[in-house]
C-alpha positions as CSV (number, residue, x, y, z in Angstrom):
1,I,46.9,135.3,-89.1
2,S,44.5,136.0,-87.1
3,K,42.3,139.0,-88.0
4,P,41.1,141.7,-85.1
5,K,38.0,142.0,-84.6
6,F,36.9,145.5,-84.1
7,H,32.9,145.2,-83.8
8,F,32.8,145.2,-80.4
9,L,33.9,148.6,-80.1
10,V,30.6,149.8,-80.8
11,H,29.0,148.2,-78.2
12,L,31.9,148.8,-75.4
13,P,30.2,152.1,-74.2
14,A,27.0,150.5,-73.4
15,Y,28.5,147.4,-72.1
16,I,31.2,149.9,-70.0
17,R,27.9,151.6,-68.5
18,R,26.3,148.2,-67.7
19,F,28.8,145.8,-66.4
20,G,32.0,148.2,-65.5
21,P,35.4,148.5,-66.7
22,A,36.1,146.8,-69.6
23,I,38.9,143.6,-67.9
24,V,39.7,141.2,-70.3
25,F,36.8,141.9,-72.8
26,S,36.3,138.9,-75.4
27,T,33.8,138.9,-78.1
28,E,35.6,136.2,-80.0
29,R,33.9,133.3,-79.4
30,Y,31.0,135.1,-79.6
31,E,32.0,136.6,-83.7
32,S,33.4,133.0,-84.7
33,F,29.6,131.5,-83.9
34,N,28.4,133.8,-86.5
35,H,30.4,130.9,-89.1
36,V,27.9,128.2,-87.5
37,F,25.2,130.5,-89.1
38,R,26.8,130.4,-92.0
39,L,27.0,127.3,-92.6
40,S,23.5,126.3,-91.6
41,C,22.5,129.0,-94.1
42,I,24.1,127.2,-96.8
43,H,22.6,124.0,-96.1
44,S,19.3,125.4,-96.4
45,N,16.5,125.0,-99.2
46,R,15.8,128.6,-99.0
47,Q,12.2,128.1,-98.8
48,A,12.1,128.5,-95.1
49,P,15.6,129.0,-93.5
50,S,14.5,129.9,-89.9
51,R,12.9,126.1,-90.1
52,D,16.1,124.5,-91.4
53,T,18.4,126.5,-89.3
54,C,16.5,125.6,-85.9
55,R,16.4,121.6,-86.6
56,I,19.9,121.5,-88.0
57,F,21.1,123.5,-84.3
58,S,18.6,121.1,-82.3
59,H,20.3,118.0,-83.8
60,Q,23.4,119.1,-83.0
61,D,22.3,119.7,-80.1
62,T,21.4,116.3,-79.7
63,V,24.3,114.9,-80.4
64,K,26.0,116.7,-78.0
65,H,23.9,116.2,-75.5
66,I,24.2,112.4,-76.1
67,A,27.7,112.7,-76.7
68,T,28.7,114.0,-73.5
69,G,26.4,111.6,-71.9
70,G,23.0,113.1,-71.6
71,Y,19.9,110.8,-71.0
72,W,16.3,111.9,-70.5
73,Y,14.0,110.9,-68.5
74,D,10.9,108.4,-68.8
75,P,8.8,108.3,-65.9
76,I,7.5,105.6,-67.4
77,V,10.4,103.3,-67.7
78,K,11.4,102.9,-63.7
């Protein structure tokens, strides 16, 4: 069962003024990202939550970069 999200209605008038008509306007992707933030807070030591969240996101981004075939350029190695 899917629960509709109505929070975007608060921002909708400003977005319409800025971007025009709200055709195919969806915030589901961004609203669901809150779950990722919540999980990173659960795994925090509560002493420095911002640092812990940054480290978790940095690690996730590194893994994603490597998994998708990315590499880091090293000017010394030719």
